[in-house]
C-alpha positions in Angstrom: 0.0 0.0 0.0 1.6 3.3 -1.0 1.0 6.4 1.0 1.4 8.9 -1.9 -0.7 7.4 -4.7 -3.1 10.3 -4.6 -2.9 13.8 -3.4 -5.5 13.1 -0.7 -3.3 10.6 0.8 -0.8 13.3 1.6 -3.5 15.4 3.2 -5.4 12.6 5.0 -7.4 13.6 8.0 -5.8 12.7 11.3 -8.8 10.8 12.7 -9.9 7.4 11.6 -13.5 6.8 10.6 -16.0 6.5 13.4 -16.1 3.1 14.9 -19.3 1.2 15.8 -19.6 0.5 19.5 -20.5 -3.2 19.5 -20.6 -6.2 17.2 -24.1 -7.8 17.2 -24.7 -11.4 16.9 -25.8 -11.9 13.3 -28.9 -14.1 12.6 -28.3 -17.8 12.2 -29.7 -18.4 8.8 -28.6 -19.6 5.4 -27.2 -16.3 4.0 -28.1 -16.6 0.4 -31.8 -17.0 1.1 -32.1 -15.8 4.7 -35.7 -15.4 5.5 -36.8 -15.7 1.9 -40.5 -16.6 1.5 -42.0 -17.6 -1.8 -43.2 -14.5 -3.6 -41.1 -12.2 -1.4 -37.6 -10.8 -1.3 -35.6 -10.5 1.9 -34.1 -7.1 2.8 -31.0 -6.4 4.8 -30.3 -2.7 5.5 -27.3 -0.6 6.7 -27.7 3.1 7.3 -24.9 4.7 9.2 -26.8 7.9 9.9 -29.3 5.9 12.0 -26.8 3.4 13.4 -28.5 0.6 11.6 -26.1 -2.2 10.6 -27.0 -5.2 8.5 -30.4 -5.3 10.0 -33.0 -7.6 8.5 -36.1 -5.7 7.5 -39.6 -6.8 6.6 -39.6 -8.6 3.3 -40.9 -6.9 0.2 -43.6 -8.6 -1.9 -43.2 -9.1 -5.6 -46.0 -7.7 -7.8 -47.0 -9.4 -11.0 -46.2 -7.5 -14.2 -43.6 -4.9 -15.3 -42.8 -1.8 -13.3 -45.2 1.1 -13.9 -44.8 2.8 -17.2 -44.2 6.1 -15.6 -41.2 4.8 -13.7 -38.8 4.7 -16.7 -35.4 5.7 -15.4 -36.2 4.6 -11.9 -36.2 0.9 -12.3 -33.3 -1.4 -11.6 -33.8 -4.3 -14.1 -32.2 -7.6 -13.1 -31.7 -10.2 -15.9 -30.5 -13.4 -14.4 -30.4 -15.0 -17.8 -27.4 -12.8 -18.8 -24.4 -14.2 -16.8 -20.9 -12.8 -16.5 -17.8 -13.7 -14.3 -17.8 -16.2 -11.5 -17.1 -14.8 -8.1 -14.2 -16.1 -6.1 -14.8 -14.2 -2.9 -14.7 -11.1 -0.7 -12.2 -10.4 2.0 -9.1 -8.6 3.2 -5.5 -9.3 4.4 -4.1 -10.8 7.6 -1.1 -8.5 7.4 1.5 -9.1 10.1 0.0 -6.2 12.0 -3.5 -7.6 11.7 -2.5 -11.2 12.6 -0.4 -9.9 15.6 -3.3 -8.0 17.0 -5.9 -10.7 16.6 -3.5 -13.5 17.5 -1.8 -12.0 20.6 -4.0 -9.2 21.9 -7.4 -10.9 22.0 -8.0 -13.7 24.4 -9.1 -17.1 23.0 -12.8 -16.4 23.5 -12.7 -13.0 21.8 -10.5 -14.3 19.0 -12.9 -17.2 18.3 -15.8 -14.8 18.3 -14.1 -12.5 15.9 -13.1 -15.3 13.5 -16.7 -16.6 13.5 -18.0 -13.1 12.8 -15.5 -12.7 9.9 -15.6 -16.1 8.2 -18.7 -18.0 9.2 -21.3 -18.1 6.4 -24.0 -18.9 9.0 -23.2 -16.8 12.0 -20.9 -14.1 10.5 -20.4 -12.3 7.2 -18.7 -15.2 5.4 -15.5 -13.7 4.1 -14.1 -16.0 1.5 -10.9 -14.5 0.1 -7.6 -13.6 1.9 -4.6 -11.9 0.2 -1.6 -12.8 2.3 1.7 -10.9 2.3 4.8 -13.0 1.8 6.8 -11.5 4.7 7.0 -7.8 5.7 4.9 -5.0 4.2 4.2 -1.5 5.4 2.1 -3.0 8.2 4.2 -5.2 10.4 4.5 -5.4 14.2 8.3 -5.7 14.3 9.8 -4.1 11.3 11.2 -5.7 8.1 11.6 -9.5 7.8 11.8 -12.0 4.9 11.8 -15.8 4.9 15.6 -15.8 4.3 17.3 -12.9 6.0 21.1 -12.7 5.8 23.6 -10.3 7.4 24.6 -7.3 5.2 26.8 -8.3 2.4 26.0 -12.0 2.6 23.7 -14.1 0.3 22.0 -17.5 0.4 21.4 -18.5 -3.2 20.5 -22.1 -2.3 18.0 -20.9 0.3 19.5 -23.1 2.9 18.3 -20.8 5.7 14.7 -20.4 4.3 12.0 -20.6 7.0 8.5 -19.5 7.6 8.9 -19.7 11.4 8.0 -16.0 11.7 4.4 -16.8 10.5 3.9 -19.9 12.7 3.3 -18.1 16.0 0.1 -16.2 15.1 -0.4 -15.8 11.3 -0.7 -19.4 10.2 -2.9 -20.5 13.1 -5.4 -17.7 12.1 -5.3 -18.8 8.5 -6.0 -22.4 9.5 -8.8 -21.4 11.7 -10.3 -19.2 8.9 -10.2 -22.2 6.5 -11.8 -24.4 9.1 -14.7 -22.0 9.6 -15.1 -21.4 5.9 -13.8 -24.3 3.8 -14.5 -22.3 0.6 -11.8 -19.7 1.6 -9.4 -18.8 -1.2 -5.9 -17.5 -0.4 -3.5 -15.6 -2.6 0.0 -14.5 -1.6 2.0 -11.5 -2.6 5.6 -10.3 -1.7 6.3 -6.7 -1.0 10.0 -7.5 -1.4 12.4 -10.4 -1.8 15.1 -10.8 0.8 17.4 -7.8 0.6 20.4 -9.9 -0.6 18.5 -10.6 -3.8 18.2 -6.9 -4.7 20.3 -4.0 -5.7 20.9 -2.0 -2.6 20.9 -5.1 -0.3 17.7 -3.9 1.3 14.0 -4.9 1.3 13.2 -1.2 0.9 13.3 -0.2 -2.8 15.7 -1.4 -5.5 15.4 -4.0 -8.2 15.9 -7.7 -8.5 19.5 -8.7 -9.3 19.8 -10.7 -12.6 21.4 -13.6 -10.8 18.6 -13.7 -8.2 15.8 -14.5 -10.6 16.0 -18.2 -10.1 16.6 -18.1 -6.4 13.6 -15.8 -6.1 11.5 -18.4 -8.0 12.8 -21.1 -5.7 11.8 -18.8 -2.8 8.2 -18.8 -4.0 8.2 -22.6 -4.4 9.5 -23.1 -0.9 6.9 -20.7 0.5 4.1 -22.5 -1.2 5.4 -25.9 -0.1 5.8 -24.7 3.5 2.4 -23.1 3.7 0.7 -26.2 2.2 2.5 -28.4 4.6 1.3 -26.1 7.4 -2.3 -26.6 6.3 -2.6 -23.4 4.3 -2.7 -24.0 0.5 -2.3 -21.0 -1.7 -4.4 -20.7 -4.9 -2.8 -17.6 -6.5 0.4 -15.6 -6.3 1.5 -12.3 -7.8 5.2 -11.7 -8.5 5.3 -8.3 -6.8 3.0 -5.9 -5.0 2.7 -2.5 -6.7 5.7 -3.1 -9.1 5.6 0.5 -10.3 6.0 1.9 -6.8 9.6 1.9 -5.4 10.2 3.5 -2.0 13.0 3.5 0.5 10.4 3.8 3.3 9.2 0.2 3.5 9.4 -3.1 1.6 9.0 -2.5 -2.1 10.6 -3.3 -5.4 10.5 -2.0 -9.0 9.6 -4.7 -11.5 8.9 -3.5 -15.0 6.6 -5.5 -17.3 9.6 -6.8 -19.3 11.3 -7.9 -16.1 8.1 -9.5 -15.0 7.9 -11.5 -18.2 11.4 -12.7 -17.8 10.8 -13.7 -14.2 7.5 -15.4 -14.9 8.4 -17.2 -18.1 11.9 -18.2 -17.5 11.9 -18.9 -13.8 8.7 -18.7 -11.7 6.2 -20.6 -14.0 8.6 -23.4 -14.9 9.8 -23.8 -11.3 6.2 -24.1 -10.0 5.4 -26.7 -12.8 8.6 -28.7 -12.2 7.7 -28.9 -8.5 4.1 -30.0 -9.2 2.6 -26.8 -7.9 -0.7 -25.7 -9.6 -0.8 -22.2 -8.0 -2.0 -19.6 -10.5 0.1 -16.6 -11.3 -1.7 -13.2 -11.5 0.1 -10.3 -13.1 0.5 -6.6 -12.3 -1.0 -6.2 -8.8 -1.2 -2.4 -9.1 -3.5 0.5 -10.0 -6.1 1.0 -12.7 -4.2 3.9 -14.4 -1.6 1.8 -16.3 -3.4 -0.8 -18.4 -0.5 -1.4 -20.7 1.5 -3.3 -18.0 -1.0 -6.2 -17.5 -1.9 -6.3 -21.2 1.8 -6.6 -22.2 1.9 -9.8 -20.3 -0.9 -11.1 -22.6 0.7 -10.1 -25.9 3.7 -12.4 -25.2 2.8 -16.0 -26.2 4.7 -17.5 -23.2 3.4 -15.2 -20.5 -0.1 -15.3 -21.9 -0.1 -19.1 -21.0 1.7 -18.6 -17.7 -0.3 -15.7 -16.4 -3.8 -16.6 -15.2 -5.2 -13.1 -14.9 -4.7 -9.6 -13.5 -4.7 -8.3 -9.9 -5.8 -4.7 -9.5 -5.5 -1.9 -6.9 -7.9 1.0 -6.6 -5.6 4.0 -5.7 -5.3 5.7 -9.1 -7.3 5.6 -12.3 -10.8 4.4 -12.8 -12.4 1.1 -12.1 -13.6 0.9 -15.7 -10.0 0.0 -16.7 -10.9 -3.5 -15.6 -13.6 -3.7 -18.2 -11.3 -2.1 -20.8 -8.6 -4.8 -20.2 -11.3 -7.5 -20.1 -12.6 -6.5 -23.4 -9.1 -6.3 -24.9 -8.3 -9.8 -23.7 -11.6 -11.4 -22.7 -10.0 -14.7 -21.7 -8.2 -13.3 -18.8 -10.0 -12.8 -15.4 -9.7 -9.8 -13.1 -9.2 -9.7 -9.4 -9.3 -6.7 -7.1 -6.5 -7.5 -4.7 -6.2 -4.4 -2.6 -8.4 -1.4 -1.8 -8.0 0.4 1.5 -10.3 3.1 2.9 -9.0 5.5 5.5 -9.3 8.8 7.3 -9.1 10.7 4.0 -12.7 9.6 3.4 -13.9 11.6 6.3 -16.6 10.4 8.7 -18.3 7.0 8.9 -20.7 7.9 6.1 -17.8 8.7 3.8 -16.1 5.5 4.8 -19.2 3.5 4.0 -19.6 5.2 0.7 -16.0 4.2 -0.2 -16.4 0.6 0.6 -19.8 0.3 -1.1 -18.4 1.9 -4.3 -15.7 -0.9 -4.2 -18.2 -3.6 -3.5 -20.6 -2.6 -6.3 -18.4 -1.2 -9.1 -15.6 -3.7 -8.8 -17.7 -6.7 -9.8 -19.6 -4.6 -12.3 -16.3 -4.2 -14.0 -15.4 -7.9 -14.1 -13.6 -8.3 -10.7 -13.9 -11.9 -9.4 -12.7 -10.8 -6.0 -13.0 -7.7 -3.8 -10.2 -7.6 -1.2 -9.8 -4.8 1.2 -6.5 -4.2 3.0 -5.8 -4.8 6.7 -8.3 -7.1 8.5 -7.4 -5.5 11.8 -5.5 -2.5 13.1 -5.4 -0.8 16.4 -7.0 2.5 17.4 -4.1 4.5 15.9 -4.4 2.6 12.5 -1.3 0.6 13.3 1.2 -0.9 13.9 2.7 0.5 10.8 6.1 -0.1 9.2 6.5 3.4 7.8 3.4 2.9 5.7 0.0 4.4 5.3 -1.2 6.8 8.0 -4.9 6.6 8.7 -5.7 3.4 6.8 -8.9 1.9 8.0 -9.2 -1.9 8.8 -12.1 -4.2 8.7 -12.2 -4.3 12.5 -10.3 -2.3 15.1 -8.6 -4.2 17.9 -7.8 -1.9 20.8 -7.7 -1.8 24.7 -10.3 0.0 26.8 -9.4 2.2 29.8 -8.8 -0.9 31.9 -6.4 -2.3 29.4 -8.8 -5.0 28.3 -8.5 -5.6 24.5 -11.6 -6.1 22.3 -12.7 -5.5 18.7 -15.2 -3.3 16.9 -16.3 -3.4 13.3 -15.7 -0.5 10.9 -17.6 0.6 7.8 -15.5 -1.9 5.8 -17.0 -4.8 7.8 -20.6 -3.7 7.1 -19.8 -2.9 3.5 -18.2 -6.3 2.9 -21.1 -8.0 4.7 -23.6 -6.7 2.2 -22.0 -8.9 -0.5 -19.9 -11.6 1.4 -22.8 -12.8 3.5 -25.1 -13.3 0.5 -22.9 -14.0 -2.5 -21.3 -17.4 -2.3 -18.0 -18.4 -4.0 -18.9 -19.7 -7.5 -21.8 -17.2 -7.8 -22.1 -15.4 -11.1 -22.6 -11.7 -11.6 -25.7 -11.2 -13.7 -27.0 -8.2 -15.8 -28.5 -5.2 -14.2 -28.6 -1.5 -15.0 -27.4 1.1 -12.5 -28.2 4.8 -12.0 -24.6 5.7 -11.3 -23.0 8.2 -9.0 -25.3 10.4 -7.1 -28.2 8.0 -7.2 -28.8 4.3 -6.5 -26.0 2.0 -7.6 -26.2 -1.7 -7.7 -24.8 -5.1 -8.7 -26.6 -8.5 -8.9 -25.5 -12.1 -8.6 -27.0 -15.6 -8.8 -25.6 -18.2 -6.4 -24.8 -21.8 -7.3 -28.0 -23.0 -5.8 -30.1 -20.6 -7.9 -30.9 -17.8 -5.4 -30.3 -14.2 -6.4 -28.7 -11.3 -4.4 -29.0 -7.7 -5.4 -26.7 -5.2 -3.6 -27.8 -1.6 -3.7 -26.4 1.7 -2.3 -27.8 5.2 -2.5 -24.8 7.5 -3.2 -27.1 10.5 -3.6 -27.9 13.2 -1.0 -31.6 12.5 -0.7 -33.8 9.4 -0.3 -34.6 7.6 -3.6 -37.6 5.5 -4.4 -37.0 2.9 -7.1 -38.4 -0.3 -8.6 -36.6 -3.6 -9.0 -37.8 -5.5 -12.1 -37.1 -9.2 -12.6 -38.8 -10.8 -15.6 -42.5 -10.3 -15.2 -42.3 -9.2 -11.5 -41.3 -6.1 -9.7 -41.3 -4.4 -6.3 -40.8 -0.9 -5.0 -38.4 0.3 -2.3 -37.2 3.6 -0.8 -33.6 3.8 0.3 -32.3 6.7 2.4 -29.3 8.7 1.3 -26.0 6.9 2.2 -27.8 3.6 3.0 -27.3 0.2 1.5 -29.7 -2.7 1.1 -29.2 -6.2 -0.1 -32.2 -8.0 -1.5 -32.3 -11.8 -1.7 -34.8 -14.1 -3.4 -35.2 -17.5 -4.8 -37.0 -18.8 -8.0 -36.6 -18.8 -11.7 -36.9 -15.7 -13.9 -40.1 -15.6 -16.0 -40.7 -13.3 -18.9 -38.3 -11.5 -21.2 -36.2 -8.5 -20.5 -35.8 -5.5 -22.9 -32.1 -5.2 -23.6 -32.5 -1.4 -23.6 -33.4 -1.6 -19.9 -29.9 -3.0 -19.1 -28.2 -0.5 -21.5 -25.3 -2.7 -22.5 -24.6 -5.1 -25.3 -23.1 -8.6 -24.8 -21.1 -10.0 -27.7 -20.2 -13.7 -27.2 -17.4 -15.6 -29.1 -16.3 -19.2 -29.0 -12.8 -20.5 -28.4 -11.5 -23.6 -30.1 -11.8 -25.5 -26.8 -15.5 -24.7 -26.6 -15.3 -22.0 -23.9 -16.9 -18.6 -24.3 -15.1 -15.3 -24.6 -17.7 -12.7 -23.7 -17.3 -9.0 -24.3 -19.8 -6.4 -22.9 -20.0 -2.8 -23.9 -22.0 0.3 -22.9 -21.8 3.9 -23.9 -19.8 4.8 -20.8 -16.8 3.0 -22.3 -16.6 5.4 -25.2 -14.4 7.8 -23.1 -12.0 4.9 -22.6 -11.1 4.4 -26.3 -9.5 6.7 -28.9 -11.8 8.4 -31.3 -11.2 10.4 -34.5 -13.7 13.0 -35.8 -14.3 12.4 -39.5 -16.9 14.6 -41.0 -20.1 14.4 -39.0 -19.1 11.2 -37.2 -16.8 10.1 -34.3 -15.0 6.9 -35.4 -13.7 5.1 -32.3 -11.5 2.1 -31.8 -9.9 0.0 -29.1 -6.3 -0.8 -29.4 -5.1 -3.6 -27.0 -1.4 -3.6 -26.2 0.3 -5.5 -29.0 -2.3 -4.5 -31.6 -1.8 -1.9 -34.4 -3.9 0.1 -36.7 -2.1 1.5 -39.7 -3.1 3.5 -42.8 -2.9 2.0 -46.3 0.3 3.9 -47.0 3.5 4.1 -45.1 4.3 6.9 -42.7 7.1 9.4 -42.6 8.0 11.6 -39.7 7.9 15.3 -40.4 11.2 17.0 -39.9 11.5 19.1 -36.8 13.3 22.0 -38.3 11.6 25.2 -37.2 9.5 23.5 -34.5 8.7 25.3 -31.3 6.9 23.9 -28.3 5.0 25.6 -25.5 2.8 24.5 -22.6 0.3 25.7 -20.1 2.9 25.2 -17.3 6.4 23.6 -17.0 8.8 22.4 -14.4 11.8 24.8 -14.3 14.1 21.9 -15.2 12.0 20.4 -18.0 10.9 23.1 -20.5 8.7 22.2 -23.5 11.7 22.4 -25.9 13.0 19.1 -24.4 10.1 17.2 -25.8 11.1 18.1 -29.4 14.9 17.9 -29.1 15.2 14.3 -30.4 16.7 13.1 -27.1 14.4 10.5 -25.4 16.3 10.9 -22.1 15.2 14.5 -21.7 11.6 15.6 -21.2 9.0 18.3 -20.8 7.3 18.0 -17.5 4.2 19.9 -16.3 5.5 20.6 -12.9 2.4 19.7 -11.0 -0.2 17.0 -10.8 -2.4 16.8 -13.9 -5.6 18.8 -14.0 -8.2 19.2 -16.7 -7.2 22.0 -19.1 -3.4 21.5 -18.9 -2.0 21.6 -22.5 1.1 21.0 -24.6 1.5 22.6 -28.0 3.7 22.3 -31.1 4.2 25.0 -33.7 5.4 23.1 -36.8 6.9 26.3 -38.2 4.7 26.2 -41.3 1.5 24.7 -42.5 1.9 20.9 -42.8 -0.3 17.9 -43.6 -0.3 15.0 -41.1 -2.3 12.1 -39.9 -0.6 10.8 -36.7 0.8 12.2 -33.5 3.0 10.1 -31.1 3.7 11.2 -27.5 6.4 9.0 -26.0 6.7 8.9 -22.2 8.6 5.5 -22.0 11.4 6.9 -19.7 8.7 8.2 -17.2 6.2 5.4 -17.8 3.5 6.5 -15.3 3.5 10.2 -16.4 1.5 10.0 -19.6 -1.6 12.2 -20.3 -4.6 10.5 -18.7 -7.3 11.7 -21.1 -6.5 13.8 -24.1 -8.2 16.0 -26.8 -6.2 17.0 -29.9 -6.9 20.3 -31.6 -5.4 21.8 -34.8 -5.1 25.4 -35.8 -3.8 27.5 -38.7 -3.0 30.6 -36.5 -2.5 29.2 -32.9 -5.6 31.2 -31.8 -8.7 29.6 -33.3 -8.9 25.9 -32.5 -12.4 24.8 -33.3 -13.6 21.4 -32.3 -11.2 18.5 -31.2 -10.1 16.2 -34.0 -9.3 13.3 -31.7 -9.9 12.2 -28.2 -9.1 9.2 -26.0 -7.1 7.8 -23.1 -3.3 8.2 -23.0 -0.7 5.5 -22.5 3.0 5.2 -22.0 3.4 5.6 -25.8 0.3 7.5 -27.0 0.1 6.8 -30.7 -2.8 9.1 -31.7 -4.4 8.6 -35.2 -5.8 11.7 -36.7 -8.0 12.5 -39.7 -5.8 13.8 -42.5 -5.3 17.3 -41.3 -3.5 20.4 -42.7 -2.5 22.9 -40.1 0.5 24.7 -38.5 -0.3 24.2 -34.8 -1.2 21.1 -32.8 -2.4 21.3 -29.2 -2.9 18.3 -26.8 -5.3 19.2 -23.9 -5.5 17.0 -20.8 -9.0 16.2 -19.6 -8.5 14.2 -16.4 -6.9 14.6 -13.0 -3.9 12.7 -11.6 -1.3 13.1 -9.0 1.4 12.4 -11.6 3.1 15.1 -13.5 2.4 15.0 -17.2 5.6 14.4 -19.0 6.6 14.0 -22.7 10.1 12.7 -23.6 9.6 12.8 -27.4 7.0 14.1 -29.8 6.7 12.9 -33.4 4.2 13.9 -36.1 3.7 11.7 -39.1 2.3 12.0 -42.6 1.6 9.5 -45.4 4.5 8.7 -47.6 2.2 7.8 -50.5 3.6 4.2 -50.7 0.9 1.6 -50.6 1.4 -1.2 -48.1 0.6 -4.8 -48.7 -3.1 -5.8 -48.2 -3.8 -7.7 -44.9 -4.3 -11.4 -44.7 -7.2 -12.6 -42.5 -6.5 -15.2 -39.8 -8.6 -18.3 -39.7 -9.2 -17.6 -36.0 -10.8 -14.2 -36.6 -14.5 -13.9 -35.6 -16.5 -10.7 -36.2 -19.9 -9.5 -35.0 -22.0 -6.4 -35.0 -24.2 -4.8 -32.3 -26.0 -1.5 -31.6 -26.3 0.2 -28.2 -29.6 1.7 -27.1 -28.2 5.2 -27.8 -27.6 4.3 -31.4 -23.8 3.7 -31.2 -22.8 1.0 -33.7 -20.3 -1.6 -32.7 -18.1 -3.8 -34.9 -16.3 -6.4 -32.7 -13.5 -8.7 -33.9 -12.0 -11.4 -31.8 -8.9 -13.4 -32.6 -9.4 -17.0 -31.2 -6.5 -18.3 -33.2 -2.9 -19.0 -32.2 -1.3 -16.3 -34.4 -1.9 -12.6 -35.1 -4.9 -11.7 -37.3 -5.1 -8.8 -39.7 -8.2 -7.3 -41.3 -9.4 -4.2 -43.1 -11.0 -1.2 -41.3 -12.8 1.2 -43.7 -12.8 4.8 -42.3 -14.5 7.3 -44.5 -12.7 7.2 -47.8 -9.6 5.4 -46.3 -9.0 1.8 -45.5 -6.7 1.0 -42.5 -5.2 -2.3 -41.6 -5.7 -3.7 -38.1 -3.3 -6.3 -36.6 -4.8 -8.2 -33.6 -2.8 -10.5 -31.3 -4.1 -13.9 -30.5 -6.6 -13.8 -27.6 -7.3 -10.1 -28.2 -10.5 -8.3 -29.3 -11.0 -5.0 -31.2 -14.1 -2.8 -30.9 -14.8 -0.2 -33.6 -17.6 2.3 -32.8 -19.4 4.8 -34.9 -21.6 7.6 -33.5 -22.7 11.1 -34.5 -20.2 13.9 -33.8 
């Protein structure tokens, strides 16, 4: 967990979210259908403003027929016939600090009660997923440690001194107890750092993995997995590195680029696990939503595509829709939300509850199979910390009273998790539902393996909202107070059809050679997440997965930079705009402050030129690319007109443009980020007039069309083959060539400008 991911982390409030005084005994009932009566739906309510926490309400009665016709726009339509990802579980992490508090500060009776409340499906909230740190993190009770520590300057490449003894005293017993209470519990494991002797700097804090330590580090993973399994704690997934793009000298961390991750996974970790008979899946990335190119680059490589099971995501930068973007780019690879902490920066208990409900609802709506919060337990001061996050909020607080007697109290995270974890079983499938979005009632729906349905709702608006829930040929009406959450559960089979327009998204299924399905889903909200070019009276959009390319019918030549001048809305004193056009990729222009909408960078080409492509290269500062751009062109540098292209940025933003004749090009940032926008190199390209070879279409290419309720037309292509596929893309009077890697999909959109 990094402490400076967003500006608000640096200005976090000193106090933690308000804690709830006592932990009630939850009703003993089968969670998925608790209290369900034929023809009725059970209701479980949390409203922090009235101190109501997961309280079972009077059931609501289904009415026959569709929701009233005058209620268009106020009906949540649930369609259980449209199924999406399976759910692995909901949970958090027994960090060393968490395990130490629960395992050593609570007496046996309290500890057993807490473990029941956390993991029991019948008597508690049924947490079913734990992400366990491999050794020290920024939350440990006694500083840094690994499973093979050595004196400074010494190494242990054979891992002769490897031991998990540190975890045997309080961590492993808790994990075993959790598995006993909930046999469906899934564990994943993640290192914040290898042993210091494996790294440059000989420290667990910061640095990189030494080239000669790649294999010892893979062996370290295998020994950990074997030792944990022998201790009664099998691990289902691992990630190579927590937050590989965050490198700090403050606490255990390590930089691991995507290329380094490929080398480690393909040449060392994956073969080592296979050779030792370990079936543990490898999840890539394990970092924030704002750099999608990292996880996707693991899928473009044939070896790592086979070795990497899916992607682990964190919530501290970017937008949750990135999970859907990557899913649609590579629909065969699942997503897991592996860390998302709330904290004092969210304000009071109401703000804290809003944060966790946003995570619970919108993570699965964007293909997450797991929702994992951060610390399961911390003390009243949000510790013990190891120079890490200040004010992070746990799932429960373990602290002493005035007499020195330790006890535990749940936080907003406990109640937020409960609204899903108690009612959504491992193996449940998310199903289709529309949502009203921020400032209104948000929701997500699931069907459990036994056929029951759970609908989780949260009113993120400032006033009470009355809405209908429609399911086939039945509906009911409910009013939810501002800031309150309600989970509805019911049994039965859906009867009657559902108007696709009521859901608002399109599902585009494809078949893989092995008979499995690759499902892509798209709604109009994703348009902002893809590049778009304005051609005449239409916006022509396209997705471009990492490893794919979209090229014009002729070759491209870079315009000479003679006479170019660059300017910007602001600049760091050390990184003026001229450094972006000096031809030296080691220098850069830098904005000098965190990105804000309206920031701009401009190039004067010196004379009127014709061009059709702009490339912004930020490779040497990979996280500092423009987050959302608009491109304008001008003859005089004053009159800019409408944008000619828009889309999300990336480490190398290759922006296709309509054939344009102008002297000035301006790129405007449209999104906020704590990162400073940087450009190391700018290139402008024009057609060279030389026709390229026509594309050859792969036998594995499948293509389908769809139309969204707002009229946006989709052309979707999926490459189910084993090699790259190429195909034509007609744009206006020009035909481009699209190259699509195996396992990837391309979505082309057309809408009115």
